[in-house]
KEKE-3310 file (N, C-alpha, C; in steps of 0.2 Angstrom, whole numbers, plus 5000, padded with zeros to 4 digits):
npx = (5604:5608:5602:5591:5593:5587:5574:5575:5579:5589:5596:5606:5613:5620:5635:5637:5638:5649:5656:5660:5652:5662:5670:5665:5661:5662:5650:5640:5641:5635:5622:5619:5612:5606:5610:5607:5607:5602:5593:5599:5590:5577:5572:5559:5556:5561:5551:5541:5544:5546:5531:5522:5522:5513:5518:5528:5544:5542:5529:5533:5540:5531:5524:5534:5535:5523:5521:5526:5516:5519:5514:5520:5520:5522:5523:5520:5531:5540:5543:5546:5558:5567:5568:5573:5587:5591:5593:5603:5614:5616:5619:5632:5641:5642:5631:5618:5606:5589:5591:5597:5588:5584:5596:5595:5583:5585:5594:5587:5576:5583:5585:5573:5567:5576:5572:5558:5553:5553:5545:5531:5515:5508:5516:5518:5515:5524:5530:5539)
npy = (5413:5431:5445:5458:5472:5486:5490:5489:5493:5496:5496:5502:5501:5505:5497:5504:5518:5526:5525:5530:5532:5530:5523:5509:5493:5495:5491:5492:5507:5517:5511:5518:5532:5543:5548:5546:5553:5546:5552:5547:5535:5541:5542:5543:5537:5523:5519:5519:5507:5497:5498:5500:5491:5476:5463:5466:5465:5464:5458:5446:5441:5440:5430:5420:5417:5414:5400:5393:5395:5406:5423:5437:5453:5471:5485:5502:5510:5503:5499:5512:5514:5505:5510:5521:5518:5509:5519:5528:5520:5519:5530:5532:5522:5511:5515:5505:5507:5502:5488:5487:5488:5473:5469:5475:5472:5455:5455:5460:5449:5436:5430:5428:5420:5410:5403:5402:5387:5382:5388:5390:5387:5399:5409:5411:5425:5437:5453:5466)
npz = (5301:5294:5305:5304:5308:5309:5313:5328:5344:5354:5371:5381:5397:5414:5415:5405:5407:5407:5397:5379:5364:5354:5360:5358:5350:5332:5327:5336:5338:5329:5331:5342:5346:5353:5370:5385:5402:5419:5435:5451:5463:5473:5490:5491:5479:5481:5492:5484:5474:5482:5486:5475:5463:5457:5460:5471:5480:5494:5495:5489:5499:5508:5502:5502:5515:5518:5515:5524:5533:5539:5545:5537:5541:5536:5543:5537:5541:5543:5530:5525:5533:5526:5514:5516:5522:5511:5501:5510:5509:5495:5492:5500:5497:5486:5472:5467:5462:5462:5465:5478:5488:5489:5495:5506:5512:5512:5522:5533:5532:5533:5547:5550:5540:5542:5553:5552:5550:5563:5570:5583:5585:5591:5588:5573:5567:5561:5563:5555)
capx = (5606:5608:5597:5591:5592:5584:5569:5576:5579:5596:5595:5614:5613:5624:5642:5639:5638:5655:5658:5659:5652:5668:5674:5662:5663:5659:5643:5635:5641:5627:5615:5617:5614:5605:5612:5603:5610:5598:5596:5599:5585:5577:5569:5552:5557:5563:5545:5535:5547:5542:5524:5518:5522:5509:5522:5534:5547:5538:5523:5536:5544:5526:5522:5537:5534:5516:5522:5527:5511:5518:5511:5522:5517:5527:5519:5522:5536:5546:5545:5548:5565:5570:5570:5579:5593:5593:5597:5609:5620:5616:5623:5639:5644:5639:5625:5616:5599:5584:5593:5600:5581:5585:5600:5592:5577:5586:5598:5582:5573:5587:5584:5566:5566:5579:5569:5552:5550:5552:5540:5527:5509:5506:5522:5516:5514:5529:5531:5545)
capy = (5419:5439:5448:5464:5476:5491:5491:5486:5497:5495:5501:5499:5505:5503:5498:5509:5525:5530:5524:5536:5529:5529:5516:5503:5491:5500:5488:5496:5515:5520:5510:5521:5539:5545:5545:5550:5551:5545:5553:5542:5535:5545:5538:5541:5532:5517:5518:5516:5502:5493:5498:5501:5485:5470:5458:5469:5461:5464:5454:5441:5439:5437:5424:5415:5414:5409:5393:5390:5397:5413:5429:5443:5459:5474:5492:5508:5514:5498:5502:5518:5514:5500:5514:5527:5514:5508:5526:5530:5515:5520:5537:5532:5515:5512:5516:5501:5507:5498:5482:5490:5485:5467:5467:5477:5466:5449:5455:5459:5442:5431:5425:5427:5414:5403:5402:5399:5381:5380:5393:5387:5390:5405:5413:5411:5430:5441:5461:5469)
capz = (5295:5296:5308:5303:5316:5306:5319:5334:5348:5358:5376:5387:5405:5419:5414:5398:5408:5406:5390:5375:5358:5349:5363:5357:5343:5326:5325:5339:5338:5325:5334:5350:5344:5359:5376:5392:5410:5423:5441:5456:5463:5479:5495:5489:5473:5485:5494:5477:5472:5487:5487:5470:5458:5460:5464:5474:5485:5500:5494:5488:5505:5513:5500:5503:5522:5518:5512:5530:5538:5544:5541:5538:5542:5536:5542:5532:5545:5541:5522:5524:5536:5523:5510:5520:5522:5504:5500:5512:5507:5488:5493:5502:5496:5480:5469:5463:5461:5467:5468:5485:5491:5488:5499:5513:5513:5512:5529:5537:5533:5536:5553:5551:5536:5544:5561:5550:5549:5570:5575:5587:5581:5592:5584:5566:5563:5563:5561:5556)
cpx = (5607:5602:5597:5589:5590:5579:5571:5580:5584:5597:5602:5613:5618:5632:5643:5640:5643:5659:5656:5657:5658:5672:5671:5663:5658:5652:5638:5635:5636:5622:5612:5616:5611:5608:5609:5605:5603:5599:5595:5593:5584:5573:5564:5552:5557:5556:5540:5537:5544:5534:5519:5517:5518:5513:5529:5539:5545:5533:5527:5539:5539:5524:5527:5536:5527:5516:5524:5522:5514:5517:5515:5519:5523:5523:5523:5529:5542:5548:5547:5557:5570:5573:5575:5586:5596:5596:5601:5616:5621:5621:5631:5642:5644:5632:5623:5609:5595:5585:5596:5593:5582:5589:5598:5587:5581:5592:5592:5578:5578:5586:5578:5564:5569:5576:5561:5551:5549:5547:5533:5520:5506:5512:5522:5515:5520:5529:5537:5546)
cpy = (5425:5440:5455:5467:5484:5495:5489:5491:5494:5499:5497:5503:5502:5503:5503:5515:5529:5530:5528:5530:5526:5523:5510:5499:5495:5496:5492:5505:5517:5517:5514:5529:5544:5542:5550:5547:5552:5548:5546:5542:5538:5540:5537:5536:5524:5515:5515:5510:5497:5493:5496:5494:5480:5465:5461:5464:5461:5458:5448:5437:5437:5431:5419:5411:5412:5402:5389:5390:5401:5418:5433:5450:5466:5482:5496:5510:5509:5500:5508:5519:5511:5506:5520:5523:5512:5515:5529:5526:5517:5527:5536:5527:5516:5512:5509:5501:5504:5490:5480:5485:5479:5465:5469:5472:5458:5450:5456:5452:5436:5427:5424:5420:5407:5399:5400:5393:5379:5383:5389:5391:5396:5411:5413:5419:5435:5447:5463:5476)
cpz = (5298:5300:5306:5307:5314:5312:5325:5338:5353:5364:5381:5392:5409:5417:5408:5400:5407:5401:5384:5368:5355:5353:5362:5352:5337:5326:5329:5341:5334:5327:5341:5347:5349:5365:5381:5398:5415:5430:5445:5459:5472:5483:5494:5483:5477:5488:5488:5474:5477:5489:5481:5465:5461:5464:5467:5479:5492:5500:5492:5494:5509:5510:5502:5511:5523:5517:5519:5536:5542:5540:5542:5537:5542:5536:5538:5535:5543:5533:5521:5528:5530:5516:5512:5521:5517:5501:5502:5510:5500:5488:5495:5500:5489:5476:5464:5461:5465:5469:5474:5488:5493:5495:5505:5516:5515:5519:5533:5538:5534:5541:5553:5546:5539:5550:5559:5552:5557:5574:5576:5583:5584:5590:5577:5563:5566:5559:5561:5555)
residu = (UNK:UNK:UNK:UNK:UNK:UNK:UNK:UNK:UNK:UNK:UNK:UNK:UNK:UNK:UNK:UNK:UNK:UNK:UNK:UNK:UNK:UNK:UNK:UNK:UNK:UNK:UNK:UNK:UNK:UNK:UNK:UNK:UNK:UNK:UNK:UNK:UNK:UNK:UNK:UNK:UNK:UNK:UNK:UNK:UNK:UNK:UNK:UNK:UNK:UNK:UNK:UNK:UNK:UNK:UNK:UNK:UNK:UNK:UNK:UNK:UNK:UNK:UNK:UNK:UNK:UNK:UNK:UNK:UNK:UNK:UNK:UNK:UNK:UNK:UNK:UNK:UNK:UNK:UNK:UNK:UNK:UNK:UNK:UNK:UNK:UNK:UNK:UNK:UNK:UNK:UNK:UNK:UNK:UNK:UNK:UNK:UNK:UNK:UNK:UNK:UNK:UNK:UNK:UNK:UNK:UNK:UNK:UNK:UNK:UNK:UNK:UNK:UNK:UNK:UNK:UNK:UNK:UNK:UNK:UNK:UNK:UNK:UNK:UNK:UNK:UNK:UNK:UNK)
# end
């Protein structure tokens, strides 16, 4: 049946950033009374994304390699450098926000993940 949307908050981001409310379906026009522009993430914001959440992407990669009995050590300088690279790519290519961290870390982890099952006992700690 019909859904009553009187008390539903609609949040539209990303692809809607360049769209005027008049360009949208009539059903959505009245549901978006407030428009807010967001600033691009800074290098410091990227560091926070990489370190503050309980299940951040660095810990996820450590847990993933842990399944192969590999200890992944990520020093603060590496986190700072990943944040710097993500910020630069977002600035000069396409700004995809914090999703850029995933692409940067994926590139770093590619060879490490591929070689993990064949690591010898004395090679079980990897510092990036």
